[in-house]
VOSEZA-163866 format. One record per residue: x, y, z of N, C-alpha, C in turn; residue in one letter; residue number from 1. Coordinates in Angstrom, 2 decimals, always signed. Layout:
n_xx,n_yy,n_zz,ca_xx,ca_yy,ca_zz,c_xx,c_yy,c_zz,rest,nr
X,Y,Z,X,Y,Z,X,Y,Z,a,NUM .
...
This chain:
n_xx,n_yy,n_zz,ca_xx,ca_yy,ca_zz,c_xx,c_yy,c_zz,rest,nr
+1.01,-1.08,+0.27,-0.01,+0.05,+0.13,+1.01,+1.19,-0.19,x,1 .
+0.73,+2.12,-1.24,+1.74,+3.24,-1.03,+0.69,+4.43,-1.13,x,2 .
+0.86,+5.61,-0.40,-0.01,+6.64,-0.39,+1.05,+7.53,-1.38,x,3 .
+0.47,+8.09,-2.28,+1.22,+9.18,-3.27,+0.81,+10.56,-2.89,x,4 .
+2.04,+11.05,-2.09,+1.53,+12.46,-1.28,+1.98,+13.53,-2.25,x,5 .
+1.13,+14.57,-2.26,+1.05,+15.65,-2.77,+1.02,+16.94,-1.65,x,6 .
+2.07,+17.58,-1.47,+2.54,+18.50,-0.42,+2.38,+20.11,-0.72,x,7 .
+1.30,+20.78,+0.02,+1.21,+22.16,-0.32,+1.52,+22.78,+0.80,x,8 .
+2.37,+23.73,+1.03,+3.23,+24.06,+2.14,+3.72,+25.64,+2.14,x,9 .
+3.55,+26.34,+3.34,+4.51,+27.44,+3.77,+4.71,+27.46,+5.13,x,10 .
+5.20,+28.47,+5.73,+5.72,+28.84,+6.82,+4.43,+28.59,+8.01,x,11 .
+3.17,+28.85,+7.27,+2.00,+28.61,+8.19,+1.47,+27.18,+8.71,x,12 .
+2.12,+26.46,+7.77,+1.53,+24.93,+8.01,+1.86,+24.13,+6.37,x,13 .
+1.36,+22.83,+6.62,+1.53,+21.99,+5.89,-0.21,+21.39,+5.52,x,14 .
-0.57,+20.98,+4.36,-1.70,+20.39,+3.51,-0.96,+19.46,+2.98,x,15 .
-1.23,+18.09,+3.03,-0.65,+16.77,+2.25,-1.96,+16.06,+1.84,x,16 .
-1.85,+15.67,+0.51,-3.30,+15.06,+0.18,-2.44,+13.75,-0.38,x,17 .
-3.59,+12.51,-0.29,-3.26,+11.40,-0.74,-3.74,+11.23,-2.27,x,18 .
-2.87,+11.49,-3.14,-3.43,+11.71,-4.54,-4.08,+10.56,-5.39,x,19 .
-3.88,+9.27,-4.79,-4.22,+8.07,-5.02,-5.38,+7.52,-4.48,x,20 .
-5.99,+8.33,-3.29,-7.08,+8.22,-2.70,-7.86,+9.79,-2.51,x,21 .
-8.55,+10.01,-3.53,-9.11,+11.34,-3.54,-9.99,+11.94,-2.42,x,22 .
-9.44,+12.98,-1.83,-10.23,+13.54,-0.70,-9.71,+13.15,+0.63,x,23 .
-9.00,+12.18,+0.80,-8.18,+11.89,+1.95,-6.82,+12.95,+2.09,x,24 .
-6.53,+13.63,+3.24,-5.57,+14.64,+3.70,-5.36,+14.66,+5.00,x,25 .
-4.07,+15.24,+5.32,-3.60,+15.57,+6.67,-3.10,+16.78,+6.48,x,26 .
-3.04,+17.58,+7.89,-2.74,+18.76,+8.05,-1.70,+18.63,+9.41,x,27 .
-0.74,+19.92,+9.33,+0.08,+19.74,+10.47,+0.88,+21.14,+10.38,x,28 .
+1.56,+21.44,+11.55,+2.36,+22.46,+11.54,+3.92,+22.44,+10.97,x,29 .
+4.05,+20.88,+10.63,+5.42,+20.61,+9.72,+5.01,+19.42,+8.90,x,30 .
+5.93,+19.11,+8.19,+5.71,+17.97,+7.08,+5.79,+16.60,+8.08,x,31 .
+6.74,+16.42,+9.04,+6.47,+15.33,+9.93,+5.50,+15.24,+10.62,x,32 .
+4.60,+16.30,+10.92,+3.46,+16.33,+12.09,+2.33,+15.76,+11.15,x,33 .
+2.37,+16.37,+10.00,+1.09,+16.06,+9.16,+1.31,+14.44,+8.62,x,34 .
+2.45,+14.09,+8.20,+2.58,+12.56,+7.56,+2.25,+11.68,+8.64,x,35 .
+2.50,+11.93,+9.93,+2.36,+10.95,+11.06,+0.77,+10.86,+11.20,x,36 .
-0.22,+11.73,+10.67,-1.52,+11.46,+10.91,-2.16,+10.70,+9.71,x,37 .
-1.31,+10.10,+8.76,-1.97,+9.41,+7.54,-2.27,+8.07,+7.86,x,38 .
-1.98,+7.17,+8.83,-2.27,+6.08,+9.25,-3.75,+6.13,+9.66,x,39 .
-4.19,+7.04,+10.57,-5.60,+7.32,+11.02,-6.47,+7.78,+10.05,x,40 .
-6.10,+8.74,+8.92,-6.88,+9.18,+7.94,-7.03,+8.08,+7.15,x,41 .
-6.14,+7.32,+6.48,-6.25,+6.33,+5.56,-7.49,+5.22,+6.31,x,42 .
-7.08,+4.82,+7.37,-8.17,+3.83,+7.96,-9.51,+4.19,+8.13,x,43 .
-9.67,+5.57,+8.67,-11.08,+6.05,+8.30,-11.49,+6.26,+6.93,x,44 .
-10.72,+6.95,+5.93,-11.21,+7.11,+4.73,-11.47,+5.57,+3.97,x,45 .
-10.80,+4.87,+4.18,-11.16,+3.16,+3.40,-12.22,+2.68,+3.95,x,46 .
-12.38,+2.68,+5.20,-13.59,+2.27,+6.11,-14.81,+2.94,+5.24,x,47 .
-14.77,+4.35,+5.05,-15.72,+5.14,+4.57,-16.27,+4.56,+2.95,x,48 .
-15.02,+4.47,+2.42,-15.17,+3.86,+0.97,-15.65,+2.54,+0.96,x,49 .
-15.65,+1.67,+2.05,-16.14,+0.32,+1.99,-14.93,-0.51,+1.76,x,50 .
-13.70,-0.03,+1.96,-12.54,-0.72,+1.61,-11.62,-0.94,+2.49,x,51 .
-12.23,-1.17,+3.96,-11.60,-1.19,+5.26,-10.63,-2.12,+5.06,x,52 .
-10.68,-3.42,+4.31,-9.92,-4.72,+4.14,-8.37,-4.17,+3.57,x,53 .
-8.54,-3.12,+2.56,-7.39,-2.49,+1.84,-6.39,-1.93,+2.72,x,54 .
-6.77,-1.56,+3.79,-5.62,-0.71,+4.79,-4.60,-1.76,+5.33,x,55 .
-3.32,-0.83,+5.32,-2.09,-1.75,+5.55,-1.34,-0.90,+6.63,x,56 .
-1.02,-1.34,+7.83,-0.24,-0.76,+8.56,+1.07,-0.25,+8.17,x,57 .
+1.54,-0.96,+7.36,+3.04,-0.71,+6.80,+2.95,+0.02,+5.48,x,58 .
+1.74,+1.08,+5.30,+1.89,+1.85,+4.21,+2.90,+2.52,+3.91,x,59 .
+3.48,+2.81,+2.74,+4.39,+3.56,+2.40,+4.12,+5.00,+1.73,x,60 .
+4.62,+5.94,+2.28,+4.53,+7.38,+1.77,+5.56,+7.74,+0.49,x,61 .
+4.91,+8.08,-0.49,+5.75,+8.55,-1.49,+5.57,+9.96,-1.96,x,62 .
+6.38,+10.97,-1.72,+6.13,+12.18,-2.08,+6.26,+12.50,-3.61,x,63 .
+5.16,+12.84,-4.27,+5.25,+12.94,-5.68,+5.36,+14.35,-6.16,x,64 .
+4.96,+15.30,-5.29,+4.79,+16.86,-5.73,+4.87,+17.74,-4.46,x,65 .
+5.41,+18.81,-4.71,+5.44,+19.64,-3.80,+5.51,+21.04,-4.30,x,66 .
+4.58,+21.97,-3.40,+3.81,+23.20,-3.79,+4.33,+24.29,-2.79,x,67 .
+5.17,+25.26,-2.83,+5.17,+26.06,-1.75,+4.24,+27.11,-2.37,x,68 .
+3.34,+27.51,-1.20,+2.05,+28.43,-1.26,+2.08,+29.66,-0.60,x,69 .
+1.22,+30.70,-1.23,+1.18,+31.87,-0.83,-0.09,+32.12,-0.02,x,70 .
-0.84,+30.89,+0.09,-2.43,+30.94,+0.68,-2.11,+30.75,+2.15,x,71 .
-3.49,+30.73,+2.84,-3.26,+30.56,+4.15,-3.53,+28.99,+4.48,x,72 .
-2.46,+28.35,+4.30,-2.46,+26.88,+4.41,-2.92,+26.41,+5.71,x,73 .
-2.84,+27.12,+6.87,-3.36,+26.93,+8.05,-4.74,+26.46,+8.46,x,74 .
-5.51,+27.35,+7.42,-6.86,+27.52,+7.38,-7.28,+26.45,+6.18,x,75 .
-6.72,+25.79,+5.77,-7.01,+24.88,+4.70,-7.30,+25.61,+3.36,x,76 .
-6.68,+26.87,+3.15,-6.72,+27.56,+1.90,-5.77,+26.98,+1.06,x,77 .
-6.43,+26.60,-0.26,-5.57,+25.79,-1.13,-5.91,+26.08,-2.60,x,78 .
-4.83,+25.79,-3.40,-5.14,+25.94,-4.93,-4.43,+25.01,-5.82,x,79 .
-3.44,+23.92,-5.16,-2.96,+23.09,-6.07,-3.49,+22.22,-6.75,x,80 .
-3.07,+22.19,-8.01,-3.51,+21.26,-9.21,-2.36,+19.97,-9.08,x,81 .
-2.63,+18.91,-8.92,-1.83,+17.81,-8.75,-1.51,+17.39,-10.48,x,82 .
-0.24,+17.08,-10.53,+0.43,+16.63,-11.87,-0.64,+15.53,-12.53,x,83 .
-1.07,+14.74,-11.66,-2.07,+13.48,-12.01,-3.46,+14.21,-12.61,x,84 .
-3.74,+15.17,-11.90,-5.19,+15.73,-12.06,-5.20,+16.43,-13.54,x,85 .
-4.24,+16.24,-14.38,-4.04,+16.92,-15.63,-4.14,+15.52,-16.73,x,86 .
-4.53,+14.47,-16.29,-4.42,+13.40,-17.11,-6.04,+12.93,-17.63,x,87 .
-6.21,+12.39,-18.71,-7.49,+12.23,-19.03,-8.39,+11.42,-18.17,x,88 .
-9.58,+10.97,-18.28,-10.38,+10.37,-17.17,-11.30,+9.48,-18.09,x,89 .
-11.12,+7.98,-17.81,-11.89,+7.24,-18.74,-13.52,+7.01,-18.07,x,90 .
-14.21,+6.95,-18.56,-15.70,+6.60,-18.30,-16.00,+5.92,-16.97,x,91 .
-15.19,+4.83,-16.87,-15.36,+4.44,-15.65,-14.69,+4.62,-14.79,x,92 .
-13.71,+5.39,-14.67,-12.65,+6.14,-13.53,-13.75,+7.22,-13.19,x,93 .
-14.39,+8.12,-14.03,-15.52,+9.28,-13.76,-16.47,+8.33,-12.90,x,94 .
-17.29,+7.72,-13.33,-18.49,+6.98,-12.61,-17.86,+6.51,-11.24,x,95 .
-16.81,+6.02,-11.11,-16.31,+5.48,-9.94,-16.27,+6.62,-8.97,x,96 .
-15.40,+7.87,-9.39,-15.07,+8.93,-8.50,-16.66,+9.69,-8.25,x,97 .
-17.49,+9.80,-9.31,-19.03,+10.18,-9.21,-19.57,+9.75,-8.22,x,98 .
-19.62,+8.22,-7.91,-20.34,+7.62,-6.86,-19.82,+7.98,-5.56,x,99 .
-18.32,+8.19,-5.52,-17.92,+9.07,-4.18,-18.46,+10.13,-3.79,x,100 .
-18.34,+10.88,-4.82,-18.77,+12.53,-4.48,-20.12,+12.42,-4.09,x,101 .
-20.91,+11.84,-4.90,-22.50,+11.77,-4.33,-22.48,+11.07,-3.06,x,102 .
-21.74,+9.97,-2.74,-21.93,+9.26,-1.28,-21.52,+10.60,-0.27,x,103 .
-20.56,+11.06,-0.67,-19.95,+12.14,+0.19,-20.92,+13.01,+0.54,x,104 .
-21.98,+13.72,-0.61,-22.95,+14.74,-0.06,-23.86,+13.72,+0.82,x,105 .
-24.43,+12.78,+0.34,-25.46,+11.94,+0.99,-24.94,+11.69,+2.48,x,106 .
-23.57,+11.58,+2.75,-23.20,+11.19,+4.32,-23.19,+12.75,+4.94,x,107 .
-22.76,+13.47,+4.13,-22.70,+14.80,+4.80,-24.03,+15.08,+5.44,x,108 .
-25.23,+15.15,+4.24,-26.53,+15.06,+4.81,-26.79,+14.55,+5.86,x,109 .
-26.65,+13.04,+5.94,-26.84,+12.07,+6.99,-26.42,+12.69,+8.30,x,110 .
-25.03,+13.30,+8.38,-24.49,+13.45,+9.57,-25.23,+14.87,+9.99,x,111 .
-25.34,+15.62,+9.28,-26.12,+16.90,+9.73,-27.69,+16.80,+10.14,x,112 .
-28.56,+15.84,+9.37,-29.71,+15.44,+9.88,-29.75,+14.89,+11.15,x,113 .
-28.56,+14.18,+11.84,-28.96,+13.66,+13.04,-28.50,+14.25,+14.03,x,114 .
-28.29,+15.95,+14.03,-27.60,+16.60,+14.81,-29.11,+17.39,+15.52,x,115 .
-29.26,+17.14,+16.88,-30.70,+17.68,+17.62,-31.00,+19.16,+17.14,x,116 .
-30.00,+20.02,+17.27,-30.19,+21.64,+17.25,-28.87,+21.92,+16.47,x,117 .
-28.86,+22.03,+15.14,-27.88,+22.81,+14.32,-27.26,+24.02,+14.49,x,118 .
-27.83,+24.76,+15.49,-27.92,+26.11,+15.67,-26.84,+26.47,+16.80,x,119 .
-26.46,+25.57,+17.47,-25.80,+25.55,+18.75,-24.18,+25.26,+18.60,x,120 .
-23.36,+25.63,+19.28,-22.14,+25.34,+19.13,-21.26,+25.46,+20.51,x,121 .
-20.28,+24.89,+20.61,-19.29,+25.42,+21.73,-17.97,+25.76,+21.19,x,122 .
-17.66,+26.12,+19.77,-16.68,+26.61,+19.42,-16.60,+28.03,+19.41,x,123 .
-15.16,+28.16,+19.40,-15.11,+29.83,+19.66,-15.37,+30.69,+18.45,x,124 .
-15.59,+31.89,+18.39,-15.59,+32.54,+16.80,-14.11,+32.86,+16.76,x,125 .
-13.82,+32.67,+15.30,-12.74,+32.80,+14.80,-12.61,+33.29,+13.33,x,126 .
-11.80,+33.97,+12.90,-11.63,+34.57,+11.48,-10.79,+33.77,+10.67,x,127 .
-11.09,+33.73,+9.48,-10.12,+33.07,+8.56,-9.99,+34.02,+7.28,x,128 .
-9.18,+33.28,+6.26,-9.16,+34.29,+4.80,-10.23,+34.44,+4.29,x,129 .
-11.45,+33.60,+4.49,-12.67,+34.02,+3.87,-13.86,+34.48,+4.84,x,130 .
-13.50,+34.99,+5.93,-14.55,+35.45,+6.82,-14.45,+34.77,+8.00,x,131 .
-15.64,+34.97,+8.84,-15.91,+34.37,+9.88,-15.83,+32.74,+9.60,x,132 .
-15.24,+31.96,+10.65,-15.31,+30.30,+10.38,-16.64,+29.78,+11.02,x,133 .
-16.93,+28.89,+9.93,-18.31,+28.37,+10.66,-18.33,+27.72,+11.70,x,134 .
-19.19,+28.16,+12.72,-19.26,+27.51,+14.07,-20.29,+26.43,+14.26,x,135 .
-21.44,+26.90,+13.83,-22.63,+25.99,+14.13,-22.68,+24.84,+12.93,x,136 .
-23.28,+23.56,+13.21,-23.42,+22.66,+12.04,-24.27,+23.33,+11.01,x,137 .
-25.11,+24.18,+11.21,-25.87,+24.86,+10.17,-25.04,+25.48,+9.12,x,138 .
-24.08,+26.45,+9.85,-23.22,+26.95,+9.26,-22.24,+26.50,+8.35,x,139 .
-21.80,+25.34,+9.01,-20.88,+24.50,+8.29,-21.59,+23.92,+6.66,x,140 .
-22.95,+23.37,+7.12,-23.67,+22.70,+6.01,-23.70,+23.99,+4.91,x,141 .
-24.19,+25.02,+5.40,-24.30,+26.20,+4.45,-22.95,+26.29,+3.39,x,142 .
-21.98,+26.47,+4.31,-20.55,+26.99,+3.79,-20.38,+25.84,+2.75,x,143 .
-20.47,+24.52,+2.95,-20.18,+23.38,+2.44,-20.73,+23.25,+1.19,x,144 .
-21.79,+23.62,+1.11,-22.70,+23.45,+0.19,-22.45,+24.77,-0.85,x,145 .
-21.99,+25.73,-0.40,-22.00,+27.17,-1.23,-21.13,+27.30,-2.09,x,146 .
-19.91,+26.30,-1.72,-18.63,+26.27,-2.77,-19.01,+25.87,-3.90,x,147 .
-20.18,+25.08,-4.20,-20.83,+24.37,-5.19,-20.54,+25.21,-6.37,x,148 .
-21.39,+26.54,-6.38,-21.39,+27.42,-7.64,-20.03,+27.89,-7.89,x,149 .
-19.07,+28.10,-6.72,-17.70,+28.61,-6.75,-17.10,+27.63,-7.86,x,150 .
-17.09,+26.15,-7.58,-16.37,+25.41,-8.39,-16.88,+25.37,-9.77,x,151 .
-18.12,+25.61,-9.72,-18.63,+25.33,-11.23,-18.25,+26.57,-11.96,x,152 .
-18.39,+27.93,-11.41,-17.79,+28.93,-12.26,-16.25,+28.84,-12.69,x,153 .
-15.44,+28.06,-12.07,-14.07,+27.72,-12.59,-14.29,+27.22,-14.15,x,154 .
-15.52,+26.49,-14.31,-15.51,+25.85,-15.73,-16.55,+26.49,-16.55,x,155 .
-16.72,+28.20,-16.22,-17.65,+28.74,-16.85,-19.08,+28.52,-16.80,x,156 .
-19.53,+27.57,-15.65,-20.77,+27.17,-15.55,-21.27,+28.18,-14.50,x,157 .
-22.55,+28.81,-15.10,-23.22,+29.86,-13.82,-24.25,+29.11,-13.24,x,158 .
-24.09,+28.82,-11.90,-25.02,+27.74,-11.20,-25.65,+28.49,-9.92,x,159 .
-26.78,+28.31,-9.82,-27.41,+28.89,-8.60,-27.75,+27.86,-7.49,x,160 .
-27.13,+27.93,-6.22,-26.87,+26.85,-5.42,-28.59,+26.33,-4.98,x,161 .
-28.69,+25.01,-4.89,-29.77,+24.58,-4.42,-29.36,+24.26,-2.82,x,162 .
-30.53,+24.35,-1.96,-30.29,+24.25,-0.52,-30.03,+22.81,-0.08,x,163 .
-30.18,+21.86,-0.94,-29.97,+20.64,-0.17,-28.76,+19.98,-0.89,x,164 .
-27.70,+19.68,-0.35,-26.25,+19.48,-0.75,-26.12,+18.20,-1.78,x,165 .
-27.11,+17.03,-1.63,-27.26,+16.15,-2.35,-27.66,+16.63,-3.80,x,166 .
-28.87,+17.34,-3.90,-29.36,+17.79,-4.87,-28.54,+18.77,-5.82,x,167 .
-27.72,+19.61,-5.14,-26.85,+20.60,-5.37,-25.80,+19.97,-6.08,x,168 .
-25.17,+18.87,-5.41,-24.17,+17.99,-6.00,-24.64,+17.21,-7.38,x,169 .
-25.81,+16.81,-7.30,-26.06,+16.23,-8.84,-26.32,+17.43,-9.77,x,170 .
-26.78,+18.35,-9.31,-27.02,+19.45,-10.52,-25.52,+19.92,-11.18,x,171 .
-24.61,+20.07,-10.05,-23.45,+20.27,-10.78,-22.80,+19.61,-11.66,x,172 .
-22.88,+18.05,-11.39,-22.13,+17.18,-11.86,-22.98,+16.98,-13.35,x,173 .
-24.29,+17.17,-13.28,-24.93,+17.23,-14.32,-24.34,+18.27,-15.62,x,174 .
-24.19,+19.22,-14.78,-23.47,+20.51,-15.70,-22.12,+20.29,-16.27,x,175 .
-21.34,+19.76,-15.53,-19.82,+19.42,-15.75,-20.17,+18.51,-16.73,x,176 .
-20.93,+17.46,-16.51,-20.89,+16.33,-17.84,-21.36,+17.06,-19.20,x,177 .
-22.22,+17.82,-18.92,-22.37,+18.60,-20.46,-21.47,+19.20,-21.36,x,178 .
-19.96,+19.41,-20.46,-19.00,+20.09,-21.10,-18.85,+18.93,-22.28,x,179 .
-18.17,+19.50,-23.39,-17.53,+18.80,-24.61,-16.50,+17.94,-24.29,x,180 .
-15.66,+18.33,-23.46,-14.60,+17.61,-23.19,-14.15,+17.45,-21.74,x,181 .
-15.29,+17.20,-21.19,-15.26,+16.92,-19.78,-14.43,+16.06,-19.22,x,182 .
-14.02,+14.86,-19.88,-13.16,+13.60,-19.40,-11.52,+13.89,-20.19,x,183 .
-11.38,+15.00,-20.51,-10.09,+15.15,-21.42,-8.99,+15.42,-20.33,x,184 .
-9.09,+15.92,-19.59,-8.20,+16.65,-18.69,-7.79,+18.11,-18.67,x,185 .
-8.52,+18.65,-19.62,-8.34,+20.14,-20.00,-8.06,+20.73,-18.60,x,186 .
-7.17,+22.00,-18.80,-6.99,+22.90,-17.82,-8.01,+24.05,-18.03,x,187 .
-8.97,+24.42,-17.07,-9.57,+25.54,-17.27,-9.13,+26.49,-16.09,x,188 .
-8.84,+27.89,-16.63,-8.61,+28.81,-15.48,-9.52,+29.63,-14.94,x,189 .
-9.61,+29.80,-13.64,-10.86,+30.44,-12.95,-10.48,+32.04,-13.07,x,190 .
-11.46,+33.06,-12.71,-11.25,+34.15,-12.95,-10.07,+34.98,-11.82,x,191 .
-10.08,+33.94,-10.90,-9.03,+34.38,-9.89,-7.84,+33.86,-10.23,x,192 .
-7.55,+33.09,-11.22,-6.20,+32.39,-11.79,-5.87,+30.78,-11.25,x,193 .
-6.89,+30.43,-10.71,-6.86,+29.42,-9.95,-6.96,+28.20,-11.34,x,194 .
-6.15,+27.22,-11.30,-6.47,+26.12,-12.54,-7.36,+25.03,-11.75,x,195 .
-7.99,+24.64,-12.72,-8.92,+23.29,-12.60,-8.88,+22.29,-13.70,x,196 .
-9.16,+21.17,-13.27,-9.44,+20.05,-14.22,-10.44,+19.43,-13.54,x,197 .
-11.34,+18.51,-14.42,-12.53,+17.61,-13.83,-12.07,+16.92,-12.79,x,198 .
-10.68,+16.20,-12.64,-10.15,+15.29,-11.42,-9.94,+16.29,-10.44,x,199 .
-9.72,+17.62,-10.49,-9.52,+18.29,-9.55,-10.79,+18.56,-8.76,x,200 .
-11.65,+19.18,-9.74,-13.01,+19.57,-8.94,-13.73,+18.21,-8.18,x,201 .
-13.45,+16.99,-8.89,-14.05,+15.99,-7.98,-13.32,+15.62,-6.36,x,202 .
-11.79,+15.82,-6.54,-11.19,+15.64,-5.59,-11.76,+16.83,-4.37,x,203 .
-11.72,+17.96,-5.13,-12.06,+19.09,-4.07,-13.30,+18.95,-3.29,x,204 .
-14.19,+18.34,-4.06,-15.65,+18.12,-3.64,-15.41,+17.23,-2.35,x,205 .
-14.81,+16.13,-2.52,-14.56,+14.91,-1.45,-13.64,+15.77,-0.27,x,206 .
-12.56,+16.59,-0.38,-11.81,+16.97,+0.25,-12.66,+18.07,+1.37,x,207 .
-13.20,+18.93,+0.41,-13.76,+20.17,+1.26,-15.25,+19.42,+2.15,x,208 .
-15.87,+18.44,+1.73,-16.80,+17.64,+2.58,-16.14,+17.08,+3.75,x,209 .
-14.86,+16.56,+3.64,-14.28,+15.83,+4.67,-13.70,+16.82,+5.89,x,210 .
-13.14,+17.90,+5.13,-12.59,+18.90,+6.24,-13.84,+19.35,+7.26,x,211 .
-15.20,+19.86,+6.66,-16.42,+20.18,+7.30,-17.05,+19.19,+8.02,x,212 .
-16.98,+17.92,+7.70,-17.77,+16.81,+8.24,-17.40,+16.87,+9.40,x,213 .
-15.72,+16.56,+9.54,-14.98,+16.03,+10.79,-15.37,+17.49,+11.69,x,214 .
-15.03,+18.55,+11.33,-15.75,+19.71,+12.27,-16.91,+19.74,+12.91,x,215 .
-17.82,+19.23,+11.99,-19.46,+19.08,+12.45,-19.46,+18.08,+13.31,x,216 .
-19.10,+16.94,+12.75,-19.08,+15.78,+13.77,-18.66,+16.10,+15.25,x,217 .
-17.41,+16.41,+15.34,-16.67,+17.13,+16.61,-17.47,+18.00,+17.22,x,218 .
-18.09,+18.84,+16.62,-19.01,+20.05,+17.29,-20.09,+19.33,+18.12,x,219 .
-20.52,+18.41,+17.18,-21.86,+17.86,+17.66,-22.00,+16.94,+18.68,x,220 .
-20.83,+16.02,+18.52,-20.46,+14.83,+19.47,-20.07,+15.31,+20.94,x,221 .
-19.48,+16.53,+20.74,-19.20,+17.33,+22.34,-20.29,+17.71,+22.95,x,222 .
-21.58,+17.86,+22.30,-22.87,+18.08,+22.82,-23.69,+16.81,+22.92,x,223 .
-23.79,+16.11,+22.01,-24.86,+14.95,+22.10,-24.22,+13.59,+22.17,x,224 .
-22.84,+13.59,+22.08,-22.24,+12.17,+22.44,-22.42,+11.29,+20.90,x,225 .
-22.61,+10.17,+21.31,-22.86,+8.95,+20.32,-24.26,+8.93,+19.68,x,226 .
-24.97,+9.96,+20.04,-26.35,+10.03,+19.12,-26.37,+10.58,+18.04,x,227 .
-25.06,+11.52,+17.81,-24.74,+12.05,+16.27,-24.29,+10.88,+15.55,x,228 .
-24.68,+10.78,+14.34,-24.27,+9.88,+12.98,-22.76,+10.34,+12.74,x,229 .
-22.00,+8.86,+12.33,-20.42,+9.18,+12.11,-20.78,+8.34,+10.62,x,230 .
-21.38,+8.84,+9.78,-21.03,+7.95,+8.42,-19.81,+7.97,+7.75,x,231 .
-18.89,+8.93,+8.30,-17.50,+9.09,+7.64,-16.67,+8.29,+8.48,x,232 .
-16.69,+7.48,+9.62,-15.83,+6.85,+10.60,-14.78,+7.67,+10.99,x,233 .
-15.36,+9.08,+11.36,-14.10,+9.54,+12.20,-13.71,+9.33,+13.69,x,234 .
-12.48,+9.19,+13.83,-12.16,+8.93,+15.21,-11.83,+10.14,+16.24,x,235 .
-12.07,+10.14,+17.35,-11.37,+11.19,+18.28,-12.21,+12.09,+18.61,x,236 .
């Protein structure tokens, strides 16, 4: 079992992605601190994917790409495009990733729906590069869903977000599939200069869901314990 790691980093911290397990990631103040979290992250991720038996304690980590970033890495501000994300997709690959992206939206909603009161939180107020950090489960849900139109815009698609994250995810995938070259690996440049491909968009949905699902689960678990659903199999 080999983790093909892509590192995005600066003096503020490290974001390291498992390129061959789209959506899996770790963070840390240093490379060593971040990499040490991969065993727990991959165990959780593979269990969520229904591939728990694929996990091996002896996993090897291969650094395949590094990028020094000017962004707020400590707040998970990211724009890296993996070299592997510029490769064309086969229809079979796309369908596999599409199922994961839809499962992620479904499970995000399942987690949210299990929370007795999504408008309370024990988290402190905090500012990040994009404004106030979501504190309550409702704010986390709305923030996670809201990026859908932002991702779509990178491909020249105007999208009005639907309030249900699963329906919204279905909507954007349908729009992306209508692009004439959506499996080609074509690189699109957004208005802010960030580069995107279809592979990157699919990975970003999974990654962004995972970041905020973990925060939502921890926030709710602190208040309601095991009554809160844990479809992503987070630990801690």
